[in-house]
N, C-alpha and C positions, 0 to 999 in steps of 0.2 A: 496414534502418532500425532504430534502437534505441529502446527505450522508456526513459523517464526518470521519476524521482520528483522532484516539486517540493513544497516545504513553505514555509509562511508563515502570516501572520495579518493580519486587519484589526481596527482599533480601533473601527470602526463598519460597519454594513452597506453604506453608500455610500462608505466610506473606501478609500484606496489600499491595495493589498496590500503588506505588508512581507515581503520574502523572507528566509528563513533559509538561510544557506549550508550546503549538504551537500557534504562533502568527497568527493573521488574515492576509491574507486569507488562509494560508496554511493548516488549519484544515478542510477546506471545500473541498469536493470531488464531486461537481456537484449535480444535482438533481438525484433522484433515477431513473427516466425514462431515462434520457440521459446516465447515468452511465450503466444501464442495456443494452441499445442499443450498447454502445461502447464495453463493456466487453463480449458481446455475439457474436462479430464478429468471423467468422471462422479462421481468420488469427492467433489468439492467440494460438490455438492448433497446427497450422502448424509450428509456430516458437518455440514452446516449452513452452509457458506461460500457465500453468495449474491452479495454485492456484489463481492468480489474476483474471483469466477468470471465476472463480466461482461467481464473482460479477455480471455476466450476468444472473445468476439464483437464487442466494441466498443472504441473507443479515442477519447478518454481516459475515465477514470473519476475521480470526485471524492468526497472525504470532506470535508465542510464543516460546521463547528460542533462543539461539545463532544459532542453526542449521537452524531454520526457518528464522532468519535474513539473513543467507547465501542464502536460497531459494529466499527470497525477493530481495536480491541484484542481484542474477542471473536473475530473471524475469525482474527487472528494466533494466538491461544491455541488455537483449534480446529485450525489448521494444525500447530502445534507438537505438540499432544496426539495428533494422528493422522499424524504424520510418516511412520511406517513404512507406513501404508496408501496413501500417495501413491506410486504406481508410476511413477517417472521417474528420470532420471539423478541420483544422489545429490549430485553437485556443484552441479547446477542448482537442485534444490529447497533445498539448504543456502544457496546464494547468495540466492535469492528471500526465504527466511525471514529471513536475517541483515539484508538491506537493509530489509525491512519493519519489523523490530524497531527497527533503528537510527533510521530516519527518523521513525517514530511516536514513539519515546521522546524524541528530540531536540525534535520539535515540541511535545509536551506539556510538556517541561521549560522551553522558552523562551517559548512564547506566554503572555502575561498571562492571568490567570483571567477577566477581563472582556472578552477579545478573541474573535474568531471565527477559530479555527484552520482551515487549509486544507491538504489533502494531495491532490495530483493525480498520477496515473500515466498517462502517455501518450507 
């Protein structure tokens, strides 16, 4: 089974979610098995990546609202800054980083400032 990234936003808390299309292959986030192995590495907590590291244990995870977009941006930056410390297959960790950056940046660029952005991995 594969994990996927879904992005979108709501114009109000009770409003319908407006999906943002993520082109192939950027919506794919690896197989559940590989993803769990990767995100359960002890290095994540050592470098301060807590929310994404939940993918090592649970499925799905959510980043909802602008504050959580900031959390995601911070965790992506920590991932990138500590890329060499993450001992995993180079292609896989490059894939995960690229997909996170693409989806986060696309969501932040498209979602209106007064909306509620949503990024789900699961």
